[in-house]
PDB file of N, CA, C and O in Angstrom:
ATOM      1  N   MET A   1      66.479  -9.735  46.944  1.00  0.00           N
ATOM      2  CA  MET A   1      66.860  -8.557  47.494  1.00  0.00           C
ATOM      3  C   MET A   1      68.231  -8.623  46.889  1.00  0.00           C
ATOM      4  O   MET A   1      68.807  -9.636  46.493  1.00  0.00           O
ATOM      5  N   PRO A   2      68.741  -7.165  46.878  1.00  0.00           N
ATOM      6  CA  PRO A   2      70.173  -6.753  46.260  1.00  0.00           C
ATOM      7  C   PRO A   2      71.081  -7.245  47.081  1.00  0.00           C
ATOM      8  O   PRO A   2      70.820  -7.559  48.243  1.00  0.00           O
ATOM      9  N   ASP A   3      72.340  -7.364  46.492  1.00  0.00           N
ATOM     10  CA  ASP A   3      73.254  -7.940  47.020  1.00  0.00           C
ATOM     11  C   ASP A   3      74.346  -6.549  47.317  1.00  0.00           C
ATOM     12  O   ASP A   3      75.020  -6.029  46.427  1.00  0.00           O
ATOM     13  N   ILE A   4      74.335  -6.124  48.706  1.00  0.00           N
ATOM     14  CA  ILE A   4      75.315  -4.911  48.768  1.00  0.00           C
ATOM     15  C   ILE A   4      76.530  -4.922  48.185  1.00  0.00           C
ATOM     16  O   ILE A   4      77.019  -3.868  47.777  1.00  0.00           O
ATOM     17  N   ASP A   5      77.071  -5.914  48.087  1.00  0.00           N
ATOM     18  CA  ASP A   5      78.704  -5.912  48.097  1.00  0.00           C
ATOM     19  C   ASP A   5      78.709  -6.209  46.419  1.00  0.00           C
ATOM     20  O   ASP A   5      79.811  -6.538  45.981  1.00  0.00           O
ATOM     21  N   ARG A   6      77.873  -6.149  45.679  1.00  0.00           N
ATOM     22  CA  ARG A   6      77.827  -6.404  44.093  1.00  0.00           C
ATOM     23  C   ARG A   6      76.610  -5.326  43.476  1.00  0.00           C
ATOM     24  O   ARG A   6      75.397  -5.519  43.553  1.00  0.00           O
ATOM     25  N   PRO A   7      77.124  -4.439  43.003  1.00  0.00           N
ATOM     26  CA  PRO A   7      75.701  -3.594  42.498  1.00  0.00           C
ATOM     27  C   PRO A   7      74.240  -3.903  41.716  1.00  0.00           C
ATOM     28  O   PRO A   7      73.114  -3.428  41.866  1.00  0.00           O
ATOM     29  N   HIS A   8      74.807  -4.957  40.782  1.00  0.00           N
ATOM     30  CA  HIS A   8      73.706  -5.378  39.881  1.00  0.00           C
ATOM     31  C   HIS A   8      73.537  -6.845  40.475  1.00  0.00           C
ATOM     32  O   HIS A   8      73.402  -7.607  39.517  1.00  0.00           O
ATOM     33  N   ALA A   9      73.496  -7.465  41.550  1.00  0.00           N
ATOM     34  CA  ALA A   9      73.692  -8.767  41.721  1.00  0.00           C
ATOM     35  C   ALA A   9      72.059  -8.685  42.502  1.00  0.00           C
ATOM     36  O   ALA A   9      71.424  -7.712  42.907  1.00  0.00           O
ATOM     37  N   TRP A  10      71.824  -9.764  42.497  1.00  0.00           N
ATOM     38  CA  TRP A  10      70.117 -10.173  43.260  1.00  0.00           C
ATOM     39  C   TRP A  10      70.211 -11.559  43.718  1.00  0.00           C
ATOM     40  O   TRP A  10      70.507 -12.556  43.059  1.00  0.00           O
ATOM     41  N   LEU A  11      69.885 -11.451  45.059  1.00  0.00           N
ATOM     42  CA  LEU A  11      69.537 -12.674  45.899  1.00  0.00           C
ATOM     43  C   LEU A  11      67.779 -13.230  45.982  1.00  0.00           C
ATOM     44  O   LEU A  11      66.929 -12.415  46.342  1.00  0.00           O
ATOM     45  N   LEU A  12      67.455 -14.395  45.683  1.00  0.00           N
ATOM     46  CA  LEU A  12      66.062 -14.690  45.852  1.00  0.00           C
ATOM     47  C   LEU A  12      66.145 -15.569  47.142  1.00  0.00           C
ATOM     48  O   LEU A  12      66.966 -16.469  47.316  1.00  0.00           O
ATOM     49  N   THR A  13      65.125 -15.158  48.065  1.00  0.00           N
ATOM     50  CA  THR A  13      65.082 -16.063  49.100  1.00  0.00           C
ATOM     51  C   THR A  13      63.382 -16.279  49.109  1.00  0.00           C
ATOM     52  O   THR A  13      62.534 -15.511  48.656  1.00  0.00           O
ATOM     53  N   VAL A  14      63.203 -17.509  49.743  1.00  0.00           N
ATOM     54  CA  VAL A  14      61.892 -17.774  50.042  1.00  0.00           C
ATOM     55  C   VAL A  14      61.860 -18.398  51.404  1.00  0.00           C
ATOM     56  O   VAL A  14      62.499 -19.361  51.826  1.00  0.00           O
ATOM     57  N   ASP A  15      60.706 -17.407  52.177  1.00  0.00           N
ATOM     58  CA  ASP A  15      60.526 -17.606  53.746  1.00  0.00           C
ATOM     59  C   ASP A  15      62.065 -17.474  54.079  1.00  0.00           C
ATOM     60  O   ASP A  15      62.385 -18.574  54.529  1.00  0.00           O
ATOM     61  N   GLY A  16      63.179 -16.632  54.067  1.00  0.00           N
ATOM     62  CA  GLY A  16      64.438 -16.429  54.386  1.00  0.00           C
ATOM     63  C   GLY A  16      65.387 -17.078  53.766  1.00  0.00           C
ATOM     64  O   GLY A  16      66.495 -16.545  53.704  1.00  0.00           O
ATOM     65  N   ALA A  17      65.168 -18.398  53.157  1.00  0.00           N
ATOM     66  CA  ALA A  17      66.180 -19.273  52.833  1.00  0.00           C
ATOM     67  C   ALA A  17      66.880 -19.042  51.416  1.00  0.00           C
ATOM     68  O   ALA A  17      66.007 -19.313  50.592  1.00  0.00           O
ATOM     69  N   PRO A  18      68.083 -18.657  50.725  1.00  0.00           N
ATOM     70  CA  PRO A  18      68.288 -18.554  49.868  1.00  0.00           C
ATOM     71  C   PRO A  18      68.016 -19.198  48.888  1.00  0.00           C
ATOM     72  O   PRO A  18      68.149 -20.386  49.184  1.00  0.00           O
ATOM     73  N   GLN A  19      67.659 -19.066  47.724  1.00  0.00           N
ATOM     74  CA  GLN A  19      67.204 -20.144  46.310  1.00  0.00           C
ATOM     75  C   GLN A  19      68.181 -19.699  45.309  1.00  0.00           C
ATOM     76  O   GLN A  19      69.182 -20.378  45.079  1.00  0.00           O
ATOM     77  N   SER A  20      68.020 -18.943  44.894  1.00  0.00           N
ATOM     78  CA  SER A  20      68.620 -18.327  43.627  1.00  0.00           C
ATOM     79  C   SER A  20      69.525 -17.064  43.695  1.00  0.00           C
ATOM     80  O   SER A  20      69.290 -16.206  44.546  1.00  0.00           O
ATOM     81  N   TYR A  21      70.493 -16.939  42.871  1.00  0.00           N
ATOM     82  CA  TYR A  21      71.698 -15.652  43.005  1.00  0.00           C
ATOM     83  C   TYR A  21      71.917 -15.337  41.198  1.00  0.00           C
ATOM     84  O   TYR A  21      71.975 -16.141  40.267  1.00  0.00           O
ATOM     85  N   VAL A  22      71.977 -14.225  41.210  1.00  0.00           N
ATOM     86  CA  VAL A  22      72.643 -13.658  40.046  1.00  0.00           C
ATOM     87  C   VAL A  22      72.985 -12.281  39.756  1.00  0.00           C
ATOM     88  O   VAL A  22      72.274 -11.342  40.111  1.00  0.00           O
ATOM     89  N   ASP A  23      74.277 -12.129  38.991  1.00  0.00           N
ATOM     90  CA  ASP A  23      74.956 -11.153  39.059  1.00  0.00           C
ATOM     91  C   ASP A  23      75.036 -10.361  37.523  1.00  0.00           C
ATOM     92  O   ASP A  23      75.968 -10.606  36.758  1.00  0.00           O
ATOM     93  N   LEU A  24      74.278  -9.684  37.278  1.00  0.00           N
ATOM     94  CA  LEU A  24      74.161  -9.233  35.826  1.00  0.00           C
ATOM     95  C   LEU A  24      75.490  -8.637  35.382  1.00  0.00           C
ATOM     96  O   LEU A  24      75.688  -8.638  34.168  1.00  0.00           O
ATOM     97  N   ASP A  25      76.254  -8.222  36.024  1.00  0.00           N
ATOM     98  CA  ASP A  25      77.358  -7.352  35.765  1.00  0.00           C
ATOM     99  C   ASP A  25      78.557  -8.464  35.284  1.00  0.00           C
ATOM    100  O   ASP A  25      79.489  -8.222  34.516  1.00  0.00           O
ATOM    101  N   ASP A  26      78.242  -9.813  35.996  1.00  0.00           N
ATOM    102  CA  ASP A  26      79.135 -11.269  35.834  1.00  0.00           C
ATOM    103  C   ASP A  26      78.599 -12.143  36.057  1.00  0.00           C
ATOM    104  O   ASP A  26      78.549 -12.649  37.178  1.00  0.00           O
ATOM    105  N   PRO A  27      77.960 -12.636  34.900  1.00  0.00           N
ATOM    106  CA  PRO A  27      77.091 -14.121  35.221  1.00  0.00           C
ATOM    107  C   PRO A  27      78.041 -15.255  35.383  1.00  0.00           C
ATOM    108  O   PRO A  27      77.691 -16.425  35.539  1.00  0.00           O
ATOM    109  N   THR A  28      79.417 -14.774  35.331  1.00  0.00           N
ATOM    110  CA  THR A  28      80.228 -15.903  35.366  1.00  0.00           C
ATOM    111  C   THR A  28      80.513 -16.415  36.965  1.00  0.00           C
ATOM    112  O   THR A  28      81.144 -17.444  37.205  1.00  0.00           O
ATOM    113  N   HIS A  29      79.946 -15.531  38.021  1.00  0.00           N
ATOM    114  CA  HIS A  29      80.216 -15.309  39.194  1.00  0.00           C
ATOM    115  C   HIS A  29      79.230 -16.248  39.755  1.00  0.00           C
ATOM    116  O   HIS A  29      78.131 -15.700  39.677  1.00  0.00           O
ATOM    117  N   LEU A  30      79.129 -17.436  40.294  1.00  0.00           N
ATOM    118  CA  LEU A  30      78.237 -18.434  40.666  1.00  0.00           C
ATOM    119  C   LEU A  30      78.532 -18.333  42.473  1.00  0.00           C
ATOM    120  O   LEU A  30      79.546 -18.652  43.094  1.00  0.00           O
ATOM    121  N   GLU A  31      77.462 -17.870  42.889  1.00  0.00           N
ATOM    122  CA  GLU A  31      77.483 -17.730  44.489  1.00  0.00           C
ATOM    123  C   GLU A  31      77.370 -18.919  45.170  1.00  0.00           C
ATOM    124  O   GLU A  31      78.161 -19.270  46.046  1.00  0.00           O
ATOM    125  N   PHE A  32      76.425 -19.547  44.804  1.00  0.00           N
ATOM    126  CA  PHE A  32      76.041 -21.166  45.373  1.00  0.00           C
ATOM    127  C   PHE A  32      77.117 -22.350  44.891  1.00  0.00           C
ATOM    128  O   PHE A  32      77.324 -22.541  43.693  1.00  0.00           O
ATOM    129  N   GLU A  33      77.713 -23.047  45.824  1.00  0.00           N
ATOM    130  CA  GLU A  33      78.912 -24.219  45.583  1.00  0.00           C
ATOM    131  C   GLU A  33      78.133 -24.819  44.525  1.00  0.00           C
ATOM    132  O   GLU A  33      78.535 -24.658  43.373  1.00  0.00           O
ATOM    133  N   TYR A  34      76.785 -25.672  44.793  1.00  0.00           N
ATOM    134  CA  TYR A  34      75.898 -26.555  43.843  1.00  0.00           C
ATOM    135  C   TYR A  34      76.366 -25.986  42.373  1.00  0.00           C
ATOM    136  O   TYR A  34      77.023 -26.664  41.583  1.00  0.00           O
ATOM    137  N   ALA A  35      75.921 -24.614  42.122  1.00  0.00           N
ATOM    138  CA  ALA A  35      76.131 -24.217  40.818  1.00  0.00           C
ATOM    139  C   ALA A  35      77.440 -24.294  40.276  1.00  0.00           C
ATOM    140  O   ALA A  35      77.639 -24.744  39.148  1.00  0.00           O
ATOM    141  N   ARG A  36      78.533 -23.790  41.175  1.00  0.00           N
ATOM    142  CA  ARG A  36      79.825 -23.863  40.744  1.00  0.00           C
ATOM    143  C   ARG A  36      80.647 -25.401  40.434  1.00  0.00           C
ATOM    144  O   ARG A  36      81.761 -25.583  39.942  1.00  0.00           O
ATOM    145  N   ARG A  37      79.806 -26.227  40.843  1.00  0.00           N
ATOM    146  CA  ARG A  37      80.220 -27.475  40.665  1.00  0.00           C
ATOM    147  C   ARG A  37      79.644 -28.181  39.488  1.00  0.00           C
ATOM    148  O   ARG A  37      80.244 -29.087  38.910  1.00  0.00           O
ATOM    149  N   LEU A  38      78.204 -27.648  39.068  1.00  0.00           N
ATOM    150  CA  LEU A  38      77.619 -27.730  37.844  1.00  0.00           C
ATOM    151  C   LEU A  38      78.632 -27.143  37.066  1.00  0.00           C
ATOM    152  O   LEU A  38      79.031 -27.899  36.180  1.00  0.00           O
ATOM    153  N   ALA A  39      79.159 -26.086  37.106  1.00  0.00           N
ATOM    154  CA  ALA A  39      79.966 -25.488  35.946  1.00  0.00           C
ATOM    155  C   ALA A  39      81.206 -26.119  35.991  1.00  0.00           C
ATOM    156  O   ALA A  39      81.872 -25.868  34.986  1.00  0.00           O
ATOM    157  N   HIS A  40      81.774 -26.874  36.823  1.00  0.00           N
ATOM    158  CA  HIS A  40      83.046 -27.549  36.415  1.00  0.00           C
ATOM    159  C   HIS A  40      82.813 -28.717  35.673  1.00  0.00           C
ATOM    160  O   HIS A  40      83.596 -29.044  34.781  1.00  0.00           O
ATOM    161  N   VAL A  41      81.639 -29.497  35.995  1.00  0.00           N
ATOM    162  CA  VAL A  41      81.065 -30.721  34.972  1.00  0.00           C
ATOM    163  C   VAL A  41      80.783 -30.063  33.719  1.00  0.00           C
ATOM    164  O   VAL A  41      81.203 -30.612  32.700  1.00  0.00           O
ATOM    165  N   LEU A  42      80.197 -29.069  33.627  1.00  0.00           N
ATOM    166  CA  LEU A  42      80.126 -28.427  32.026  1.00  0.00           C
ATOM    167  C   LEU A  42      81.503 -27.821  31.333  1.00  0.00           C
ATOM    168  O   LEU A  42      81.796 -27.633  30.152  1.00  0.00           O
ATOM    169  N   ASP A  43      82.083 -27.638  32.329  1.00  0.00           N
ATOM    170  CA  ASP A  43      83.667 -27.109  31.779  1.00  0.00           C
ATOM    171  C   ASP A  43      84.310 -28.155  30.805  1.00  0.00           C
ATOM    172  O   ASP A  43      85.055 -27.885  29.863  1.00  0.00           O
ATOM    173  N   THR A  44      83.742 -29.833  31.339  1.00  0.00           N
ATOM    174  CA  THR A  44      84.362 -30.658  30.435  1.00  0.00           C
ATOM    175  C   THR A  44      83.685 -31.032  29.299  1.00  0.00           C
ATOM    176  O   THR A  44      84.178 -31.897  28.574  1.00  0.00           O
ATOM    177  N   ALA A  45      82.455 -30.432  28.983  1.00  0.00           N
ATOM    178  CA  ALA A  45      81.854 -30.944  27.912  1.00  0.00           C
ATOM    179  C   ALA A  45      82.094 -30.340  26.639  1.00  0.00           C
ATOM    180  O   ALA A  45      81.516 -30.778  25.645  1.00  0.00           O
ATOM    181  N   ALA A  46      83.103 -29.121  26.552  1.00  0.00           N
ATOM    182  CA  ALA A  46      83.511 -28.504  25.534  1.00  0.00           C
ATOM    183  C   ALA A  46      84.871 -28.014  25.417  1.00  0.00           C
ATOM    184  O   ALA A  46      85.331 -27.769  26.532  1.00  0.00           O
ATOM    185  N   GLU A  47      85.632 -27.798  24.524  1.00  0.00           N
ATOM    186  CA  GLU A  47      86.859 -27.089  24.719  1.00  0.00           C
ATOM    187  C   GLU A  47      86.540 -25.850  25.362  1.00  0.00           C
ATOM    188  O   GLU A  47      85.404 -25.377  25.342  1.00  0.00           O
ATOM    189  N   PRO A  48      87.774 -25.173  26.080  1.00  0.00           N
ATOM    190  CA  PRO A  48      87.964 -24.138  26.640  1.00  0.00           C
ATOM    191  C   PRO A  48      87.359 -23.089  25.691  1.00  0.00           C
ATOM    192  O   PRO A  48      87.388 -23.238  24.470  1.00  0.00           O
ATOM    193  N   GLY A  49      86.799 -22.001  26.310  1.00  0.00           N
ATOM    194  CA  GLY A  49      86.070 -20.956  25.287  1.00  0.00           C
ATOM    195  C   GLY A  49      85.100 -20.869  24.609  1.00  0.00           C
ATOM    196  O   GLY A  49      84.479 -19.861  24.271  1.00  0.00           O
ATOM    197  N   ALA A  50      84.853 -22.385  24.279  1.00  0.00           N
ATOM    198  CA  ALA A  50      83.742 -22.805  23.452  1.00  0.00           C
ATOM    199  C   ALA A  50      82.255 -22.548  24.222  1.00  0.00           C
ATOM    200  O   ALA A  50      82.019 -22.969  25.355  1.00  0.00           O
ATOM    201  N   PRO A  51      81.382 -21.844  23.470  1.00  0.00           N
ATOM    202  CA  PRO A  51      79.935 -21.530  24.160  1.00  0.00           C
ATOM    203  C   PRO A  51      79.419 -22.707  24.119  1.00  0.00           C
ATOM    204  O   PRO A  51      79.890 -23.556  23.362  1.00  0.00           O
ATOM    205  N   LEU A  52      78.118 -23.025  25.109  1.00  0.00           N
ATOM    206  CA  LEU A  52      77.350 -23.962  25.610  1.00  0.00           C
ATOM    207  C   LEU A  52      76.284 -23.412  25.625  1.00  0.00           C
ATOM    208  O   LEU A  52      76.112 -22.334  26.195  1.00  0.00           O
ATOM    209  N   ASP A  53      75.262 -24.125  24.930  1.00  0.00           N
ATOM    210  CA  ASP A  53      73.640 -23.763  25.311  1.00  0.00           C
ATOM    211  C   ASP A  53      73.289 -24.766  26.359  1.00  0.00           C
ATOM    212  O   ASP A  53      73.242 -25.973  26.123  1.00  0.00           O
ATOM    213  N   VAL A  54      73.041 -24.223  27.545  1.00  0.00           N
ATOM    214  CA  VAL A  54      72.508 -24.836  28.423  1.00  0.00           C
ATOM    215  C   VAL A  54      71.280 -24.281  29.264  1.00  0.00           C
ATOM    216  O   VAL A  54      71.207 -23.054  29.340  1.00  0.00           O
ATOM    217  N   THR A  55      70.414 -24.952  29.834  1.00  0.00           N
ATOM    218  CA  THR A  55      69.232 -24.298  30.629  1.00  0.00           C
ATOM    219  C   THR A  55      69.482 -25.204  32.224  1.00  0.00           C
ATOM    220  O   THR A  55      69.723 -26.411  32.240  1.00  0.00           O
ATOM    221  N   HIS A  56      69.400 -24.602  33.117  1.00  0.00           N
ATOM    222  CA  HIS A  56      69.073 -25.202  34.358  1.00  0.00           C
ATOM    223  C   HIS A  56      67.913 -24.841  35.151  1.00  0.00           C
ATOM    224  O   HIS A  56      67.687 -23.724  35.617  1.00  0.00           O
ATOM    225  N   LEU A  57      67.075 -26.061  35.284  1.00  0.00           N
ATOM    226  CA  LEU A  57      65.760 -25.903  36.048  1.00  0.00           C
ATOM    227  C   LEU A  57      65.736 -26.367  37.124  1.00  0.00           C
ATOM    228  O   LEU A  57      65.733 -27.568  37.395  1.00  0.00           O
ATOM    229  N   GLY A  58      65.709 -25.195  38.085  1.00  0.00           N
ATOM    230  CA  GLY A  58      65.871 -25.863  39.781  1.00  0.00           C
ATOM    231  C   GLY A  58      64.386 -25.900  40.235  1.00  0.00           C
ATOM    232  O   GLY A  58      63.370 -25.494  39.671  1.00  0.00           O
ATOM    233  N   GLY A  59      64.561 -26.457  41.318  1.00  0.00           N
ATOM    234  CA  GLY A  59      63.253 -26.731  41.970  1.00  0.00           C
ATOM    235  C   GLY A  59      63.112 -25.857  43.367  1.00  0.00           C
ATOM    236  O   GLY A  59      62.212 -26.044  44.186  1.00  0.00           O
ATOM    237  N   GLY A  60      64.125 -24.901  43.489  1.00  0.00           N
ATOM    238  CA  GLY A  60      64.484 -24.503  44.915  1.00  0.00           C
ATOM    239  C   GLY A  60      63.316 -23.329  45.358  1.00  0.00           C
ATOM    240  O   GLY A  60      63.288 -22.893  46.509  1.00  0.00           O
ATOM    241  N   ALA A  61      62.388 -22.886  44.339  1.00  0.00           N
ATOM    242  CA  ALA A  61      61.259 -22.302  45.114  1.00  0.00           C
ATOM    243  C   ALA A  61      60.156 -22.653  44.914  1.00  0.00           C
ATOM    244  O   ALA A  61      59.221 -21.879  44.714  1.00  0.00           O
ATOM    245  N   LEU A  62      60.076 -23.922  44.935  1.00  0.00           N
ATOM    246  CA  LEU A  62      58.886 -24.617  45.099  1.00  0.00           C
ATOM    247  C   LEU A  62      58.038 -24.850  46.171  1.00  0.00           C
ATOM    248  O   LEU A  62      57.020 -25.525  46.018  1.00  0.00           O
TER     249      LEU A  62
END
């Protein structure tokens, strides 16, 4: 479902429960707290501003 506050953001729900969120205009916007916590940990894995290649495989929609 589209996010009414962000024109190019989407929330995926399964049976009414939020599962995933993406903002195509701002991929650094992390809506869910667990994603922000993961990002804080990943920030310690490289120098500030250095890119990291990561893949997050969630199981929320199972």
